[in-house]
C-alpha positions as CSV (number, residue, x, y, z in Angstrom):
1,M,203.5,67.7,96.0
2,L,205.7,70.5,94.8
3,D,206.3,68.7,91.5
4,Q,202.7,68.3,91.0
5,L,202.1,72.0,91.7
6,L,204.8,73.0,89.2
7,L,203.4,70.7,86.7
8,R,200.0,72.2,87.0
9,S,201.5,75.7,86.8
10,R,203.4,75.0,83.6
11,F,202.6,77.5,80.8
12,V,200.4,75.9,78.2
13,P,200.4,77.9,74.9
14,S,197.0,78.9,73.5
15,D,195.7,77.9,70.1
16,P,197.7,79.4,67.3
17,P,196.2,82.5,65.8
18,R,194.3,82.2,62.5
19,R,195.9,83.6,59.5
20,R,194.5,86.8,58.1
21,G,192.2,86.3,55.2
22,A,190.9,82.9,56.2
23,T,187.4,84.2,56.8
24,S,187.4,86.2,53.5
25,A,188.5,83.1,51.5
26,S,185.6,81.1,52.9
27,A,183.2,83.8,52.0
28,E,184.5,84.0,48.5
29,Q,184.3,80.3,48.1
30,G,180.6,80.5,49.2
31,L,179.9,83.3,46.9
32,F,181.4,81.5,43.9
33,G,179.5,78.4,44.9
34,M,176.2,80.3,44.8
35,L,177.2,81.9,41.5
36,G,177.9,78.5,40.0
37,Q,174.6,77.2,41.1
38,L,172.8,80.2,39.6
39,L,174.7,79.8,36.3
40,G,174.0,76.1,36.3
41,A,170.2,76.8,36.6
42,V,170.2,79.1,33.5
43,P,168.7,77.2,30.4
44,W,171.6,78.0,28.1
45,G,170.2,75.8,25.4
46,K,167.0,77.7,25.2
47,I,168.8,81.0,25.3
48,G,171.0,79.9,22.4
49,L,168.0,78.8,20.4
50,G,166.2,82.0,21.0
51,A,169.2,84.1,19.9
52,S,169.4,82.0,16.8
53,V,165.7,82.6,16.0
54,L,166.1,86.3,16.5
55,L,169.1,86.4,14.2
56,V,167.4,84.5,11.5
57,T,164.3,86.7,11.9
58,A,166.4,89.8,11.5
59,L,168.1,88.4,8.4
60,I,164.8,87.3,6.6
61,P,163.7,90.8,5.5
62,W,167.2,91.6,4.3
63,G,167.3,88.3,2.3
64,T,163.8,88.8,1.0
65,G,164.7,92.3,-0.1
66,E,167.8,91.1,-1.9
67,L,165.9,88.3,-3.6
68,L,163.1,90.6,-4.8
69,A,165.6,93.2,-6.0
70,A,167.3,90.4,-8.0
71,M,163.9,89.2,-9.5
72,D,162.3,92.6,-10.0
73,R,161.1,93.6,-13.5
74,Q,159.2,96.5,-15.0
75,F,155.7,96.5,-16.2
76,M,155.8,96.2,-20.0
77,R,152.2,95.4,-20.8
78,V,148.7,96.4,-19.7
79,E,145.6,94.2,-20.1
80,V,142.1,95.5,-19.5
81,A,139.4,93.0,-18.8
82,G,135.6,93.3,-18.2
83,T,132.5,94.0,-20.2
84,L,132.5,97.7,-21.2
85,V,129.6,99.8,-22.4
86,G,130.4,103.4,-21.4
87,E,134.1,103.1,-21.1
88,N,136.6,102.8,-23.9
89,R,139.1,100.0,-23.6
90,N,141.9,101.9,-25.4
91,S,141.3,104.9,-23.2
92,L,141.6,102.7,-20.1
93,E,144.8,101.2,-21.3
94,R,146.2,104.6,-22.0
95,N,145.3,105.6,-18.4
96,A,147.0,102.6,-17.0
97,S,150.0,102.9,-19.3
98,Q,151.5,105.6,-17.0
99,W,152.6,102.7,-14.8
100,L,154.5,101.0,-17.6
101,G,158.2,101.0,-16.8
102,K,157.5,100.9,-13.0
103,S,158.7,98.3,-10.7
104,F,156.8,95.0,-10.8
105,F,157.1,94.4,-7.0
106,T,157.2,97.9,-5.4
107,T,154.5,99.7,-7.4
108,D,151.5,100.4,-5.2
109,L,148.5,98.8,-6.9
110,A,146.2,100.8,-4.7
111,D,147.3,104.0,-6.6
112,I,146.3,102.4,-9.9
113,K,143.0,101.3,-8.5
114,T,142.2,104.8,-7.2
115,S,143.1,106.4,-10.5
116,L,140.8,104.1,-12.5
117,E,137.9,104.4,-10.1
118,A,138.0,108.1,-10.5
119,R,136.6,107.7,-14.0
120,P,132.8,108.3,-14.1
121,W,131.8,105.0,-15.7
122,V,134.0,102.9,-13.4
123,D,132.2,101.4,-10.4
124,S,135.2,99.4,-9.2
125,A,138.6,98.2,-10.5
126,A,140.6,95.2,-9.5
127,V,144.3,95.4,-10.3
128,R,146.8,92.6,-10.1
129,R,150.3,91.6,-11.3
130,E,151.1,88.8,-13.7
131,W,154.6,87.6,-13.8
132,P,156.9,88.6,-15.4
133,D,155.8,92.0,-16.7
134,R,152.1,92.3,-17.1
135,L,149.6,94.6,-15.3
136,V,146.0,93.3,-15.4
137,V,143.0,95.5,-14.7
138,E,139.5,94.2,-14.3
139,I,136.8,96.9,-14.7
140,R,133.2,96.8,-13.5
141,E,131.1,99.6,-14.8
142,H,128.1,101.2,-13.2
143,R,124.9,99.6,-14.4
144,P,122.7,102.5,-15.6
145,L,119.1,102.7,-14.3
146,A,117.9,106.0,-15.7
147,Y,119.0,109.4,-16.9
148,W,119.0,112.2,-14.4
149,N,118.4,115.9,-15.2
150,D,120.8,117.1,-17.8
151,G,123.8,114.9,-18.8
152,Q,123.7,112.7,-15.6
153,V,123.1,109.0,-15.2
154,I,121.7,107.1,-12.2
155,S,123.2,103.7,-11.5
156,R,121.2,100.7,-10.2
157,T,122.6,101.4,-6.8
158,G,121.2,104.9,-6.8
159,E,124.6,106.7,-7.4
160,V,124.5,109.7,-9.7
161,F,127.5,110.1,-12.1
162,Q,128.2,112.4,-15.0
163,P,130.1,110.9,-17.9
164,S,131.2,112.7,-21.0
165,N,129.1,110.2,-23.1
166,P,125.8,109.7,-21.1
167,E,124.1,108.5,-24.3
168,A,126.1,105.3,-24.1
169,A,123.6,104.2,-21.4
170,G,121.1,103.5,-24.2
171,A,117.3,103.8,-24.0
172,L,116.5,104.5,-20.4
173,P,113.7,106.4,-18.5
174,R,114.4,110.0,-17.8
175,L,114.0,111.3,-14.3
176,R,114.2,114.9,-13.2
177,G,114.1,116.5,-9.8
178,P,116.0,118.7,-7.3
179,E,119.4,117.6,-6.3
180,G,119.3,115.6,-3.1
181,R,115.9,114.1,-3.9
182,V,117.1,111.5,-6.4
183,R,116.1,108.5,-4.2
184,E,112.5,109.9,-3.8
185,V,112.2,110.3,-7.5
186,I,113.5,106.8,-8.2
187,D,111.1,105.2,-5.7
188,K,108.1,107.1,-7.2
189,G,109.2,106.2,-10.7
190,R,109.7,102.5,-9.9
191,L,106.2,102.3,-8.3
192,M,104.5,103.8,-11.3
193,A,106.6,101.9,-13.8
194,N,105.5,98.6,-12.3
195,A,101.9,99.5,-12.3
196,L,102.0,100.6,-16.0
197,E,103.8,97.5,-17.0
198,E,101.1,95.3,-15.5
199,R,98.6,97.1,-17.8
200,G,100.8,96.9,-20.9
201,M,101.8,100.5,-20.8
202,G,105.3,102.0,-21.0
203,F,107.0,104.2,-18.5
204,A,109.2,106.9,-20.1
205,G,110.0,109.1,-17.1
206,I,108.9,111.2,-14.2
207,A,109.7,114.7,-13.0
208,L,109.5,116.4,-9.6
209,E,109.3,120.2,-9.7
210,E,110.9,122.4,-7.1
211,R,107.4,123.2,-5.7
212,G,106.6,119.5,-5.3
213,A,104.4,118.8,-8.4
214,W,104.8,115.5,-10.2
215,T,104.5,114.8,-13.9
216,L,104.5,111.4,-15.5
217,T,105.5,110.6,-19.1
218,L,104.5,107.5,-21.0
219,T,106.5,105.9,-23.8
220,N,103.8,107.0,-26.3
221,G,104.6,110.6,-25.3
222,I,101.5,111.3,-23.2
223,E,102.2,113.5,-20.2
224,V,100.2,113.0,-17.0
225,A,100.0,115.9,-14.5
226,L,99.6,114.5,-11.0
227,G,100.2,117.6,-8.9
228,R,101.5,117.8,-5.4
229,D,98.8,116.2,-3.2
230,Q,97.2,112.7,-3.2
231,V,99.6,111.7,-6.0
232,E,99.0,107.9,-5.6
233,E,95.2,108.3,-5.6
234,R,95.4,110.5,-8.7
235,F,97.7,108.0,-10.4
236,E,95.1,105.3,-9.8
237,R,92.4,107.5,-11.2
238,F,94.4,108.1,-14.3
239,L,94.9,104.3,-14.8
240,T,91.2,103.8,-14.6
241,V,90.2,106.6,-16.9
242,Y,92.9,105.8,-19.4
243,G,92.1,102.1,-19.5
244,E,88.3,102.6,-19.9
245,Q,88.1,105.7,-22.1
246,L,91.4,106.8,-23.6
247,A,93.6,103.8,-24.5
248,S,91.8,103.4,-27.8
249,R,92.5,107.0,-28.7
250,A,96.0,107.3,-27.2
251,D,97.5,108.5,-30.5
252,Q,95.2,111.6,-30.2
253,V,96.1,112.5,-26.6
254,E,98.9,115.0,-25.7
255,R,98.4,115.6,-22.0
256,I,96.1,114.3,-19.2
257,D,95.6,116.4,-16.1
258,V,94.2,114.4,-13.1
259,R,94.5,117.2,-10.5
260,Y,90.8,117.6,-10.5
261,T,88.7,116.2,-7.7
262,N,86.1,114.2,-9.7
263,G,87.6,113.8,-13.1
264,V,90.4,114.5,-15.6
265,A,91.2,117.1,-18.3
266,V,92.5,115.9,-21.6
267,R,94.5,118.0,-24.1
268,W,94.2,116.6,-27.6
269,K,96.9,116.7,-30.2
270,P,96.3,119.1,-33.1
271,L,94.8,117.5,-36.1
272,G,97.4,115.9,-38.3
273,K,99.7,115.0,-35.4
274,A,98.1,111.8,-34.4
275,S,100.7,109.0,-34.5
276,G,98.4,106.0,-34.5
277,N,100.4,104.6,-31.6
278,N,97.9,103.3,-29.0
279,S,100.4,101.9,-26.5
């Protein structure tokens, strides 16, 4: 009994203590494991490809610049193309020659275009390079419609320009009027010119005075005073009277005044000045 009691009372050592750092090591192993999993999930192939693309993209401008620098030439010739009436081909070439000796690749063609389009006769200019050293300029001039006031020309688009050689526009109607009313004068002149043409008569021009009075001129030199009011009605009356009574004696007529309510007044040419032109 006593032996059993002693046996039961025998000292039994407890579990040996854990070494310091065992818990930290396990945590570190877990941390490294998670880091490994994260790194393993990264698409390294795609990242490498993207980096390569970025590198190549960054190198392209440099390589292109080096290539252009190696191939660059200077403009040595100027060629002017286009049908010219008011402009002078030699003058245009001299204007563009200021770019001779400039870089073929780096010269801003917009500057050349702007310079050429500042010339009165030039409506638009197209500029291009031709390898290895040619500068080609294509010119489109304004298409003249009529003369305007003194020394100016109206284009078919209604733009007024003032060249140094307006007479180069040739035989055109002459329009006059206050500045800023050019469109009104064009419209009135076109209306009357069409009506005259239908009757075999020629339109030479029309003038609008500051006070609003209109005066029509025919190609045979006859002036027609239309006044300020009821201009269209008076013009129709002129056409009727002229066709019925004056056409056969047109060479004797100097001026027709249709500002009267029920008729017209005719100023005859002095004797000896009749031209015999009945158109």
